[in-house]
N, C-alpha and C positions, 0 to 999 in steps of 0.2 A: 647801853642797853637798848635805847630806842632805835639806833641805827642797825644793830646786829642781832638783836634778840627776836625770837618768835613772838607772836601775839600772846601765847600762853606764858612765856617767860616774862614779858613785860607786865602782864596782869598779875603774875605771882609777885613781882617786885613791888608793884603798887599795893597789893594785898598785905604784904609784910608791914607796910607803913599804915595803911588804913584799918587794919585788923577787922573788927566786927562791922565797920562802916563800909566794907568792900561791897560794891554793887554785885548783885547776882549776875552771872553771865558777863562779867567784865571783859574776859578775853574776846567774846563775840563782838562786844561794842568796840573794842580796840581794833579788831580785824576790819570791821565795817568802816571805821574812821580812816584807817590806812588805805583801804580799797577806794573809798570816795576821794580821799586826798590825792592818791596816786593818779586817779582819772582826771582830776582837775588841775593838779599842780606839778606833774612830773616834767622834768627838764632833762634833755639829753646832754651828755658830756660832749664838748666840742669835738667834731670829727668822728664820732662813734659810728655813724651810718656808713661813712666811707671805709673805715677800718673793718667793719663787719662784712661789707661787700667784698673787699679785697681778700679777706680770709676765706670767704666762701668761694671766691674765684680760684683760690689756691687749693681748694678741695678740703679745707678744714671743716670738720663737723662741729657745729656750735650748739651749746646748751646753756641753760640758765638754772642755777640753784640758788634759792633765796630762803631766808628765814621768814619772809613775808608769806602770806597765803597764796595759793595759785590764783585766786580771784584778784588779790592785790597786784600780783605780778602782771596778770593780763590787763588789768585796768591801767597800770603804769606804762606798759609797752604798746598797747593797741592804738592809742592816739597818734603814735609816731610811726605806725605801720611796720613795726619790727617783729611781730610775733611769727610771721611766716618764715623768717630767716633762721629760726632755731629748730633743730631736730629734736630737742629735748627740753622740757620745762618741768621744774620741780619746785614746789613750795613746801612750807613746813607742814602742810596738811595733805601732802601727796602720798604719804605712807612710807617714806624713806627715812624718817627721823628729821632732826634739825642739825644745823651746823653748830659745833665743829665735828659732830659724829660723821663717819664716812659714807653713810647710806646714800645720800643724793649723788655723790661722785661715783660710787660703785654702780648705782642704777644707770647713770649716764654711760659708763663704760659698757655695761651689758647691752643697753639699747643701741649704742653706736657700733657694737661689735669690736671694741678695742680693749686691749689689756691696759691696766692702770698706768704702767710705765710709759705707755704711748700717749698719755693725756696730760695736758697742761691745765692748771687752774689759774685763773686771773681774778684777783680780788683786791678790794680796798680795805679789808678788815682782817684782823688776826683770825677770826672764825673761819673765813674762806680758806686761808692758807693752812690752818691747822686741819681742816677737813681734808685738804689735799695730802698732807703728810700722813694722816691716819688711813687714807685710802691707798697710799702707796703710789700716788701720781708722780709722773716722771719729771714735771717741772712746776714749781710754784712761783707765780709772778705776782708781786705786789704792785699796785698802782696807787699813787697819791692823789688821785682825782676824786676820792670820796672822803670818808670820815677818818681813815687811818693815816697818821703822819708817818713819814719814812722811818723814824726811830722805833715805832711800834711794829712796823711791818718787817724790817730787816731781819730780826731773829727768826722769823718764820718763813722767809722767802729765799728762793735761790737767786732772784734778781728783783730789784725794785725800780719801777719806771715812774717818771714824772708825768707822762701823758700817755694815753692809750695808743696813739699813733706809733710809739716806739716799739710796740709789739711786732710790727711788720718787719723790723730789722733783726728780730731774734732768730738765731739758728734753731732749726728743729721744727719751726712752724712752717709747714709747706706753703 
């Protein structure tokens, strides 16, 4: 839940346990903690900068869809200089819904001028891959570099990769 849920979903899970002791505006406090934590503690996956650069060189339009807030996303990526490399950014509060619903993926398709079957989703959690399935995306790629182990990703993915650099060898990614 902490890795894949939105701040509202996480707050709801805590509220189920805390009942009447649930702090008012718990979701806002969780979002603030994630945003501040992302700004201070975000770490890049080995090789991600090079992989993103190579994909951009090939003409691949890149986007990010996260169940974190847009503020949390920006706080996590800005220290690494990655924001400018993405044509599309969506958080749980961007108006497209949350994963695994298809809204963020379909909004990316529209913004990029692509049909869903022309788009690949790369994710480290079942929520990412399920969003891709619901949106009708052409390729669902699981990566074991995050929270999802191979056995959790395989039923939802067309292919599962051990490291992000393997993306560069996939057919269909210009």
